[in-house]
N, C-alpha and C positions, 0 to 999 in steps of 0.2 A: 794729430796722428793720422796714419793711413793704414787701412787693412788691405792685404794682398793675398789672393788665393794662389798658392803655388802648387804646381803639379810636376811630379817626377816622372819623366817619360820611361825610366827604367823599371818602374813599378806600375802594374796595371791598376787603373782607377785610383791611384794614390794621390790625394791632394790634401792640403792642409792650409790653414790660415795663419799668417803671421801679422803681428802688429808692429809697425815701425813708429817709434815715438822719439822725438828729438831729445827728451830728457832721460828716458829709461832705455833707449836703444831698441833692440829687436827682441820680441818675445813671441812665443807660440800662442795661438788663440784657438780655443776649442769650442765647437758648437755641438759637441757630442750629447748635450742634454736634450737636443731635439730628437734623438734616436732615429735619425733619417739621414740619407746622403743628400745634401742640399747645395745649392748654388746661391751665393749672395747676389741679389738683384738691385738693391738700393740701400742707402744709408742716410739717416737724418736724425740729428739731435740725440745720438746715443743708441738709437734703435736700428735694427737691420731688418730688411724684408728679404726672405729667402724662399726659393721655390724648390720643391722636391724634385730630385733627378729621376728616380724610378717612377714616381706617380705624378704625371702631368696634371696641371691645374690645381695642385695642392700648394698653398702658400702659408708661411709662418711669419709672424713679426716677433722679434725677440730682443732682449737686452743681454748681451754677452757678459756684462759685469755682474748683474744680479742673477743671471741664468733663468730669468723669467721668459716665458714665451706664450704666444697665443696662436693656436691653429685657426686660420680663417675658415669660415663656412664656405663650402663650394658654391659658386654662383649657379643659379638655375639657367643662366644663359649659356647655351652650348657654344656660341661663337668665341667665347673666351679662350677655348683651346684650339680654335681653328683660324687664328690670325695668319695673314700672309706675311713673310714667306716661310717661316720656320716652325709653325705650330705653336709658337710662344708669342706672348704679347710683344709687339714691337717696342712699346715703351712701358717701363715699370717705374712708377714714382712712389716715394714714401714721404708723407707730409706729417711731421710731428709738431703739435702745438704744445710746447713745454709749460706754458702758463696755465692752460686748461687741462693738461694731461690727457690729451686725446690725439688720435692719429687717423689719417686716411691712407689707403693704398689705391693707387691708380694703375689700371691695365688699359692700354689703348693701342689700337692698330687698325690697319686696313683689312676689312673682312672680305672674304670671298667664299662663295658656296663651292662645294667640292667639284673640281673639274672645270671651274670657270675662272676668268680673270677677275681681279679686284674691280668692284663697281664704283670706287671712289668714296664709298661711305667709310667714315672713320668712327669706329665704335669705341666708346669709353665706358669702362666699369669703375665705379668708385666705392670702396669699402669704407664704411663709417664705424669707428670703434665704439662710439656711444650707442648707436642704433643696432650694432652687431649685424648689419646686413649690407648688401650691395645695391647700388642704384646704377641705372644705365641711361646714357644719352648718345645720340648719333649726330654727327656733323659731317660735312663734306669738304674734304681738302686733300691735296695731293702732295703731302710733305714726305721727304725721305730722310732717313737717319742712318749713319754709320754706327758701328759698335761703340765707338768712342763717344759719339753724341748721345747714345742711349745711356751710357754710364754716367755722363756728367749732367745730372739733373740737380737744379738748385731750388730749395724751398725758401721763399721770401714773401712777406706780405700776404700770407694765406694763398699763395699761388705757386705752382710748379713751373719751372722754366727749362726748356731744352733748346739747344742750338741745332738748327737743321743742317743736313749734309752740305748744302750749298753755302752755308755760313753767311747768308745774306740778311738774316734776321733771327730773333729769338721767338720761339713758339711758347706762349704762356697759357696755362690752364688756371683760371680763377676758380678756386674751390668754393667760394661763397655763392657763386651763381651758376657754376658748371658751364662756363663760356670760354672758348678758345679765342685768343687774339694774338696779334703779332706786335713785337716790340723792336724798334730799330736798334742797330748796333752803333758804336761810336763812329761818327762820320770820318774821323782821321784814319781809320783802319786802311791798311794797304793791302790790295788784293793781287800783289805781284805773285808770279809763279814761285812756289816753294814756301810761301808764307802760310802758317797754320794758325787757326783760331780756336780757342777753348773757352768754355763757360765754367766758372767756379764761384764759390762763396768767398766773401772777404769780410770776416767778422760781422756777419748778418746782412751784408749787402751783396748785390749782384756784381760780379767782376768778369771782365773779358781779358784773356791773355793772348797776345799774338807773338808767335815765335817765328823769327826770320833767320837768315843765315848767321847774322852777327848779334842780334838783339832780342831781348824778351821785354815787350812793352805790356804794362799792366794798367788797365782802366777800371775804375769803380763807378757804379751808378750812384751819383750823389743825390739826385732828386728822382725818385721812382716815378712820380706822376707826370713829371715834365720831360722824362727821358733825357736827363742831363748827365753825361758821362764826363769823368775827369781822369786825365792821365796821372797816375800816382807814382809810377816807377818805370825806369828804363834801365834794364840790366844788360851788361855786356856778356856775351856768351863765348868770348875769346878763350877763357880758361878750359872750356869743355867742348871746343870746336869740333872734335871728332865725333862727339855724341849727338850733336844737334839734330841731324836728320831723323833720329829715332827717339827723341825725348818728348815726354808728355807731362804737363803739369797736372797733378792730381788733387792737391789740397794746399791752402795757404792761410796765413794769418797776417797781422800787421808786422810780425817779426820774421816769419819763415815762408818759404815756398818748397813744397815737396814735389819731386818729379820722379818719373819712372822711365826706364829704358827697357830694352828687351830683357836684360839680366841684372839691372841695378836699380836701387832706390837712392836718389840724391836729395840733399837738403841745401837750400841756399839761405844764408843768414843775411837778411836785408841790411842790418845796421853795420856789420863788419864786412859785408860784401864777400864772404867766404863760402866756397862750395865744399861739401863734405859727403863722402859716400857712406850711406847708412846700412846698406845691405847689398849683397851680391850673391847670385845663384851659383852654387858650387857644382851643380850637375846639369845635365841636359834637360831643360824644361820644355814642355810641349807647347806652351803658349808664352808670348812675351808678358812680362810682369804688368805692363800698363793695361793689358787686356782685361784684367780682373782686379784692378786696384780701385779702392773707394776711400773717399775722405771719411774720417771717423773721429768722434770725440766721446769720451766716456761720461755717462751721466747716470743718475739713479731713476731715470724716467721709467715709470711702470707701464707695461703694455697690457695689463689686465684691468 
């Protein structure tokens, strides 16, 4: 499934969540049990991390299926609300360990004191659901992220993974030791002009999707510790040629790939090689659908 936050530009501040499921189609999704106007920032193993729109620095973790939620304690660290450049954490990650029923929320970004340029320090705050508190560590790096990179964070092997804006490597945060490291991408990737690269989950493994003018190539990380990638699919985009410049993969399994454009959600069936439109915006939306789309799967994971 994927969750998409849709906003109607004809209505002031009107937005809602829809769930696009290959089996059940499209259904509305409500987070009204939070009693707050929120923005979905991350999704992992059935839980969502949301930030309050009116109250900066307030975060929730919730399960939309059970309607359980947890209001995270505010961090004592003032810098969490002063990240460069937009006052919000550059990266928001949610790591849910379904075996041990625990989760971490990660807020990370380049910090700057008011009126000064960023000094290169990368501040990271990690919330631990078992300890019910935040921890902080600082590293030094100069990585940049687009909105798409920030949305596509993958939790595998007790680590969160982001693709940097340059798409030259994967930035990994190992939550067992609070250490950042860099992971190489498949060496067969083509960096020709117009090619775009995305990072997704593939049934519990890291996956890289490259979209070019005519093809969608899908790699899966077969050996996590040896950085061994394997090309598992090469999909022709001839059927949707006109959409290719604005199409973004959001979620995938061994059977399907969900993709979003400005106004549509598509699904590609791997076995039958058939494309299908699952959802189309009927009105003038303020933001493209891919801007606020998240991979999602329903679970009974408890966040309390």
